C-alpha positions in Angstrom: 130.2 -41.1 -33.2 133.9 -40.8 -32.9 136.1 -40.7 -36.0 138.2 -43.6 -36.7 140.6 -41.4 -38.2 141.3 -38.6 -35.9 143.3 -35.4 -37.3 145.0 -32.4 -35.9 142.8 -29.3 -35.9 145.4 -26.9 -37.4 145.9 -26.6 -40.7 149.9 -26.1 -40.4 150.2 -29.5 -38.5 148.0 -31.3 -41.0 150.3 -30.2 -44.0 153.3 -31.6 -42.1 151.8 -35.0 -41.6 153.4 -37.7 -43.6 151.5 -39.3 -46.3 150.9 -43.0 -45.9 149.9 -45.4 -48.9 147.9 -48.4 -48.3 146.9 -51.5 -50.7 143.4 -51.9 -49.8 140.1 -50.0 -50.0 138.4 -51.8 -47.3 136.8 -49.5 -45.1 133.3 -50.6 -43.9 133.0 -48.5 -41.0 133.4 -45.1 -42.5 131.3 -43.4 -45.2 133.2 -42.0 -48.1 131.7 -39.4 -50.5 134.6 -38.5 -53.1 137.5 -40.0 -54.8 140.4 -38.3 -56.7 142.6 -40.5 -58.7 146.3 -39.7 -59.1 148.7 -41.3 -61.8 151.7 -43.2 -60.0 154.5 -42.5 -62.0 157.8 -44.2 -61.6 160.1 -42.9 -58.8 162.2 -41.3 -61.1 159.5 -38.8 -62.0 160.0 -36.7 -59.1 158.0 -33.5 -60.2 154.6 -35.4 -60.6 154.9 -37.1 -57.2 155.6 -33.8 -55.4 152.7 -32.0 -57.2 150.7 -35.1 -56.1 151.8 -34.8 -52.5 151.1 -31.0 -52.4 147.7 -31.6 -53.5 147.0 -34.1 -50.9 148.6 -32.1 -48.0 146.4 -29.1 -49.2 143.2 -31.3 -49.0 144.3 -32.5 -45.5 145.2 -28.9 -44.5 141.5 -27.9 -45.4 140.0 -30.4 -42.8 139.1 -33.2 -45.1 139.6 -36.9 -44.2 141.5 -39.0 -46.5 142.2 -42.6 -47.3 145.1 -43.3 -49.7 145.6 -46.6 -51.4 147.0 -48.3 -54.7 145.3 -49.8 -57.3 145.9 -53.5 -57.9 148.7 -52.9 -60.4 150.0 -49.9 -58.4 149.7 -47.6 -61.6 147.2 -45.4 -59.9 146.8 -43.7 -56.5 143.2 -43.6 -55.0 142.3 -40.7 -52.6 139.0 -41.2 -50.7 137.5 -38.1 -49.3 135.1 -37.4 -46.6 134.3 -34.2 -44.6 133.4 -34.1 -40.9 130.0 -32.6 -40.1 131.3 -29.7 -38.5 133.6 -29.0 -41.6 130.5 -29.3 -43.8 128.5 -26.9 -41.6 131.2 -24.2 -41.8 131.1 -24.6 -45.5 127.5 -24.5 -46.0 127.3 -21.3 -43.9 130.2 -19.7 -45.9 128.2 -20.5 -49.1 124.8 -19.6 -47.5 123.6 -23.0 -48.7 119.8 -23.1 -48.8 118.6 -26.2 -46.7 115.1 -27.3 -46.1 113.4 -26.2 -42.6 111.5 -28.7 -40.7 107.7 -28.2 -41.2 106.9 -29.4 -37.6 109.4 -27.1 -36.1 108.0 -24.2 -38.1 104.6 -25.1 -37.1 105.5 -25.2 -33.5 107.3 -21.7 -33.8 104.2 -20.2 -35.5 101.7 -21.2 -32.7 104.2 -20.6 -30.0 106.3 -17.8 -31.3 110.0 -17.2 -30.6 110.2 -15.3 -27.4 113.9 -14.9 -27.4 113.7 -12.9 -30.7 110.6 -11.0 -29.7 108.5 -12.8 -32.1 105.0 -13.3 -31.1 102.8 -16.2 -32.1 101.5 -16.0 -35.6 99.4 -19.2 -36.3 98.8 -20.0 -40.0 96.1 -22.3 -41.0 94.7 -23.2 -44.5 91.3 -23.9 -43.4 89.7 -24.2 -46.8 92.7 -26.5 -47.8 93.2 -24.0 -50.8 96.8 -25.6 -51.5 98.1 -29.0 -52.1 100.8 -28.4 -49.4 100.7 -26.9 -46.0 102.0 -23.6 -45.3 105.1 -25.0 -43.8 106.3 -27.6 -46.4 108.9 -27.0 -48.7 110.5 -23.9 -47.1 114.1 -23.3 -47.5 116.5 -20.9 -45.9 120.3 -20.0 -45.9 122.2 -22.1 -43.3 123.6 -20.2 -40.1 125.5 -21.9 -37.5 123.6 -21.1 -34.5 122.5 -23.2 -31.5 119.1 -21.9 -30.9 118.5 -22.4 -34.9 119.9 -25.7 -35.5 116.5 -27.5 -34.8 114.7 -25.7 -37.4 116.8 -27.4 -40.2 115.7 -30.9 -41.6 117.8 -33.8 -40.9 118.4 -35.6 -44.1 121.5 -37.6 -44.0 122.5 -40.3 -41.8 123.3 -40.1 -38.0 121.1 -37.0 -37.9 123.4 -35.1 -40.4 121.8 -32.1 -42.0 123.1 -32.9 -45.5 121.9 -35.4 -48.0 124.5 -37.2 -50.3 124.1 -34.7 -52.9 124.8 -31.8 -50.3 127.8 -33.6 -49.0 129.2 -34.1 -52.5 128.4 -30.5 -53.4 130.2 -29.3 -50.2 133.3 -31.6 -50.7 133.6 -30.4 -54.2 133.6 -26.8 -53.1 136.0 -27.5 -50.2 138.5 -29.0 -52.8 137.9 -26.0 -55.0 137.5 -23.0 -52.8 140.7 -20.7 -52.8 139.5 -18.7 -49.7 138.9 -21.4 -47.0 139.5 -24.5 -48.7 142.3 -26.4 -50.6 142.2 -24.2 -53.6 142.7 -27.2 -56.1 141.2 -26.5 -59.7 140.0 -29.9 -60.4 139.3 -29.3 -64.4 142.7 -27.7 -64.7 144.6 -30.6 -62.8 142.7 -33.2 -65.0 143.7 -31.2 -68.1 147.4 -31.0 -67.1 147.1 -34.6 -66.3 148.3 -34.1 -62.6 145.1 -36.2 -61.5 143.3 -38.8 -63.7 139.7 -38.1 -62.7 137.6 -37.4 -59.7 134.1 -38.6 -59.0 131.6 -39.0 -56.2 131.2 -42.6 -54.8 127.9 -44.5 -54.9 126.0 -45.0 -51.7 125.2 -48.8 -52.0 122.0 -48.8 -49.6 120.4 -45.8 -51.3 121.2 -47.1 -54.8 119.7 -50.3 -54.5 116.6 -48.7 -52.8 116.4 -46.3 -55.9 117.0 -49.1 -58.3 114.0 -51.3 -56.8 111.4 -48.4 -56.9 112.6 -47.1 -60.4 113.6 -49.9 -62.6 110.3 -51.6 -62.5 108.5 -52.8 -65.8 105.0 -51.2 -65.1 106.2 -48.0 -64.1 104.8 -45.2 -66.4 107.0 -42.1 -67.2 105.3 -39.8 -65.0 105.3 -42.2 -62.0 109.0 -42.3 -61.7 110.5 -41.9 -58.2 111.7 -38.3 -58.9 112.2 -37.3 -55.4 114.4 -40.2 -54.7 116.3 -39.4 -58.0 116.8 -35.9 -56.8 118.0 -37.0 -53.4 120.7 -39.3 -55.0 121.5 -37.9 -58.2 120.8 -34.0 -57.8 118.2 -31.6 -59.2 119.6 -31.7 -62.7 119.3 -35.2 -63.2 116.0 -35.4 -61.7 114.7 -32.5 -64.0 116.1 -34.4 -66.9 114.1 -37.5 -66.2 110.9 -35.4 -65.4 111.0 -33.8 -68.7 111.4 -37.1 -70.4 108.4 -38.2 -68.5 106.3 -35.3 -69.3 107.2 -35.1 -72.9 106.6 -38.9 -73.3 103.1 -38.3 -71.8 102.2 -35.6 -73.9 103.3 -37.2 -77.2 100.4 -39.5 -76.6 97.9 -36.9 -77.9 99.6 -36.3 -81.4 100.3 -39.8 -81.7 96.6 -40.6 -81.7 95.9 -37.7 -84.2 98.6 -39.2 -86.5 97.1 -42.6 -86.3 93.7 -41.3 -87.1 95.0 -39.2 -90.0 97.3 -42.1 -91.3 94.4 -44.5 -91.1 92.2 -42.1 -93.3 95.0 -41.7 -95.9 94.7 -45.6 -96.3 91.0 -46.1 -96.4 89.7 -43.3 -98.3 89.5 -43.5 -102.2 92.2 -41.9 -104.2 89.6 -39.8 -105.9 88.5 -38.3 -102.5 92.1 -37.8 -101.1 92.7 -34.2 -101.8 89.1 -33.2 -101.0 89.2 -34.7 -97.6 92.8 -33.6 -96.5 91.8 -30.1 -97.6 89.6 -30.0 -94.5 92.0 -32.5 -92.4 95.3 -30.6 -92.8 94.3 -27.3 -91.6 92.4 -29.0 -88.5 95.6 -30.9 -87.8 97.9 -27.9 -88.1 95.6 -26.0 -85.5 95.4 -29.2 -83.2 99.3 -29.2 -83.3 99.6 -25.4 -82.4 97.2 -25.6 -79.7 98.9 -28.9 -78.4 102.3 -27.2 -78.3 101.0 -24.3 -76.5 99.3 -26.3 -73.8 102.2 -28.8 -73.5 104.8 -25.8 -73.0 102.7 -23.9 -70.4 102.1 -27.4 -68.5 105.7 -27.9 -68.4 106.4 -24.5 -67.1 103.9 -25.0 -64.3 105.6 -28.5 -63.7 109.1 -27.2 -63.5 108.1 -24.4 -61.3 106.5 -26.7 -58.8 109.3 -29.2 -58.6 112.1 -26.8 -58.4 110.0 -25.2 -55.5 110.0 -28.4 -53.9 113.6 -29.1 -54.5 114.7 -25.7 -53.1 116.1 -24.4 -56.6 113.6 -21.9 -57.7 115.8 -19.0 -57.4 119.2 -20.7 -58.4 121.6 -19.3 -61.1 124.5 -21.1 -62.7 127.8 -19.4 -62.4 130.0 -19.7 -65.5 133.4 -21.5 -64.9 136.6 -20.8 -67.0 137.6 -23.7 -69.2 141.2 -24.9 -68.4 141.8 -24.6 -72.3 141.0 -20.9 -72.1 144.2 -18.6 -72.6 144.3 -15.0 -71.5 145.9 -12.6 -69.3 145.3 -12.8 -65.5 143.7 -9.7 -64.4 141.3 -8.6 -61.4 137.6 -8.9 -62.5 135.8 -5.6 -62.9 132.7 -7.2 -61.4 133.7 -8.9 -58.0 137.4 -8.3 -58.0 138.6 -11.9 -58.4 141.2 -13.1 -60.4 140.0 -14.0 -64.0 141.5 -14.4 -67.6 141.0 -11.7 -70.1 141.6 -12.1 -73.9 141.6 -8.9 -76.0 138.9 -8.7 -78.4 141.3 -7.6 -81.3 143.4 -10.6 -80.6 140.3 -12.7 -81.0 139.2 -10.8 -84.2 142.5 -11.6 -85.6 142.4 -15.0 -85.0 138.8 -15.5 -86.3 139.8 -13.5 -89.5 142.8 -15.9 -89.9 140.7 -18.9 -89.7 138.2 -17.6 -92.0 140.9 -17.0 -94.7 142.3 -20.5 -94.2 138.8 -21.9 -94.6 137.9 -19.9 -97.5 141.2 -20.9 -99.4 140.5 -24.5 -98.8 136.9 -24.0 -100.0 138.4 -22.4 -103.2 140.6 -25.2 -103.8 137.7 -27.7 -103.6 135.8 -25.7 -106.1 138.9 -25.5 -108.4 139.3 -29.3 -108.2 135.7 -29.9 -108.9 135.4 -27.6 -111.7 
């Protein structure tokens, strides 16, 4: 499918392209994934306009496709963003992004081998059906751009794209913020400095309506929510959140029933027998809650491990990001050599001590006034 907005291939030429602003967001033929919102200051405020145009040119130079248009009152400039498939593949390879492998292709490779790599057939069969999933289900591997490996990756997006909507958004965000091969725009800092108003992903209307029809149903139990669809549309974090809520709600049923029993007893037994009866019930209820808590926690660990395995995030770790409000001296990181901010511990101790002196003084004033 040809792109309706072709752009030059070199970053230098893209940086020199003029910026054209429209007044409409109607674009029914193309799929847009992300939006960056800029303020539209008066023409005499040249500095803000120059910063905005510089950011847009850097986004374009990174290979992203843009569509610019004003809001109705022209107080905002919306920049819709999408990335061509080839750019996302390059970024996925740069990130070593884990993508799900196609079970059918893995099974075929297992039975036929891969002669070009000198791999003999190695048929794998779960004859006794010991496991819930087949040996080829939910296997993820880093993405590499190689013609003879492309068919191993599962197609999850439209038009035989490798990337689902959450993958596309993650890749676009990384292209925007990546200082090595992308635009090098720190979104959080730009929002903090009010150079941009906000940035957010766009909804996919068809996927959203399909998810709504299967999710917002009156007779859906907490543990029968469409977690796979939630994961595909909103991402793993949101899906795990609702998975935990469903698990927690389901397991609260057991202490609820025990609470109803003990509450009923407290109203039905005579007052004279109250202490004698609850002298036996209270230890039993405490033991029950201890056992329930242990089983509940272990069951959640198993459920969490199973679903993160299915969603390909079993071994993920979160990288801490510097807050825009963090002050410090720019130094090379002693861990990876990248630029980071350093705040001296002695200066931190001085500020904490000063804060405690002020707080203690204010508390003392309150005591004096009250006494």
